[in-house]
C-alpha positions in Angstrom: -12.2 31.8 10.0 -10.6 28.2 9.2 -11.4 26.7 5.8 -10.5 23.3 4.0 -10.3 22.4 0.5 -9.0 18.9 0.7 -11.8 16.2 0.7 -12.0 12.4 1.0 -14.4 10.7 -1.5 -16.4 8.0 0.3 -19.6 6.2 -0.2 -22.5 8.5 1.0 -23.8 5.9 3.4 -20.4 5.7 5.2 -20.5 9.4 5.5 -24.1 9.3 6.9 -22.8 6.7 9.6 -19.8 8.9 10.4 -22.2 12.0 10.9 -24.7 9.9 12.8 -22.1 8.5 15.4 -22.6 5.0 14.1 -19.0 4.5 13.3 -15.5 6.2 13.5 -14.1 3.6 11.2 -13.5 3.7 7.4 -11.7 0.5 5.6 -9.7 1.6 2.8 -7.4 0.2 0.0 -7.8 3.2 -2.4 -9.1 3.9 -5.6 -7.8 2.8 -8.7 -6.4 6.1 -9.8 -4.2 6.3 -6.6 -0.8 7.4 -7.0 1.5 4.4 -7.8 -1.6 2.3 -7.2 -1.2 2.4 -3.7 -3.4 3.9 -0.8 -1.7 6.8 1.2 -3.3 9.3 3.5 -2.9 12.5 1.6 -4.5 14.9 4.3 -5.1 14.6 8.0 -8.1 17.0 7.9 -10.6 16.4 5.0 -14.2 17.4 4.1 -16.3 14.4 3.5 -17.3 14.1 0.0 -20.1 11.8 -0.6 -20.2 9.4 -3.4 -23.0 7.3 -4.9 -21.9 5.3 -8.0 -20.2 2.2 -6.4 -22.5 1.9 -3.3 -23.4 -1.6 -3.2 -26.2 -2.9 -0.7 -24.8 -6.3 -0.8 -21.6 -5.1 0.9 -23.3 -3.6 3.9 -24.7 -4.9 7.1 -28.6 -5.4 6.9 -29.3 -2.4 8.9 -27.7 -0.2 6.2 -29.0 -2.0 3.1 -32.1 0.2 2.4 -30.3 3.5 3.0 -28.5 3.0 -0.1 -29.4 5.0 -3.3 -28.3 2.7 -6.0 -27.4 4.8 -9.2 -26.1 3.9 -12.6 -22.4 3.7 -13.4 -20.9 7.2 -14.1 -23.9 8.8 -12.3 -23.4 11.7 -9.8 -25.6 14.4 -8.5 -25.2 17.9 -10.1 -24.7 19.3 -6.7 -22.8 17.6 -3.8 -23.8 18.4 -0.3 -20.7 18.8 2.0 -22.0 18.7 5.7 -18.9 17.5 7.7 -15.3 17.2 8.0 -13.0 14.9 9.8 -9.5 14.6 11.5 -8.0 11.4 10.4 -6.5 10.5 13.9 -5.3 7.2 13.3 -4.0 5.2 10.2 -3.9 1.4 10.8 -2.6 -1.1 8.3 -4.2 -4.8 8.6 -3.8 -7.9 6.5 -5.2 -10.5 9.1 -8.8 -11.3 8.4 -9.3 -12.6 11.9 -8.4 -9.2 13.3 -11.0 -7.6 11.1 -13.5 -9.8 12.4 -13.1 -8.8 15.7 -13.8 -5.1 14.6 -16.9 -6.1 13.0 -19.1 -4.1 15.6 -17.2 -0.9 14.8 -18.0 -0.4 11.2 -20.9 -0.6 8.6 -19.7 -3.3 6.1 -20.6 -6.9 6.0 -18.1 -10.0 6.0 -18.3 -10.0 2.2 -16.9 -6.7 1.9 -14.1 -7.2 4.4 -13.1 -10.5 2.6 -13.4 -8.9 -1.0 -11.3 -5.8 0.1 -8.5 -8.1 1.6 -8.3 -10.1 -1.5 -8.0 -7.3 -3.8 -4.3 -6.5 -4.2 -3.5 -9.1 -1.4 -0.1 -7.8 -1.2 -1.2 -4.5 0.1 -2.8 -4.2 3.6 -6.4 -3.0 4.2 -6.1 0.4 6.1 -8.3 1.2 9.2 -8.6 4.9 9.2 -10.3 6.4 12.5 -12.1 9.7 11.9 -13.0 12.2 14.5 -16.1 13.8 12.6 -17.5 17.1 12.9 -20.8 18.6 11.6 -20.2 21.6 9.6 -22.4 24.9 11.1 -24.0 24.6 7.7 -24.6 22.2 4.6 -22.8 23.6 1.5 -23.8 22.6 -1.9 -21.0 22.8 -4.6 -21.3 21.9 -8.1 -19.7 18.6 -9.3 -16.8 19.1 -11.4 -15.2 16.6 -13.9 -11.9 16.7 -12.0 -13.9 15.5 -8.9 -14.7 12.4 -10.5 -12.8 8.9 -11.0 -11.7 6.2 -8.5 -9.5 8.2 -6.2 -9.7 9.0 -2.7 -8.5 12.6 -2.3 -9.7 15.6 -4.3 -9.2 19.4 -3.9 -12.3 21.5 -4.0 -12.1 24.6 -6.2 -13.6 26.7 -3.3 -12.7 26.4 0.5 -15.3 25.5 3.0 -15.5 26.9 6.4 -15.1 24.8 9.3 -15.8 27.5 12.0 -18.3 26.6 14.6 -18.4 22.9 13.6 -19.6 20.5 16.4 -17.9 17.1 16.8 -20.2 14.2 16.6 -18.6 12.5 19.8 -17.2 14.2 22.9 -13.5 14.0 23.3 -13.9 11.3 26.0 -16.3 9.0 23.7 -14.1 9.3 20.9 -11.1 8.5 22.9 -12.7 5.6 24.3 -13.8 4.2 21.0 -10.5 4.6 19.3 -8.7 3.2 22.2 -11.0 0.2 22.1 -10.2 -0.2 18.4 -6.5 0.1 18.8 -6.4 -2.1 21.7 -8.0 -5.2 19.4 -5.2 -4.4 16.9 -2.5 -4.9 19.4 -3.9 -8.0 21.1 
């Protein structure tokens, strides 16, 4: 049985989009509590850990706005549902807003989100992560722990979660096609 304890924290709405096959892309600059203040990819295979606190409907495309559960600052569920994991297949730095505009159809965020992320720590690039997402054979509920909190991208769970019998969201061919299209835009 294969298991994983490493997890990537991401907005619940983004994880839902990955699991439904609406995107393979995340845009990251990292959390405030990242090592040395810079975003780096700590793991290549990660459980997808949903967060709710910082989800902002005004940063999403219209079709995703009503799917967001807005919560008070500091709120988190008592139990977290882990239902997928992903292989991070590409880590692509980009600082050019015109390139990001060409990628608009491939992610869930609106122009304001992209612009705001580029302007925050402008000396650092925005990272495009391409994720091959897999639905776990069952959903796992884990208790929230204080060490899972805070503005950081990567955490390690206290208990491993099985990835045995997981099902990819996209076929090999479809994932390859999408990732190739995105990479082509970045190299034009």
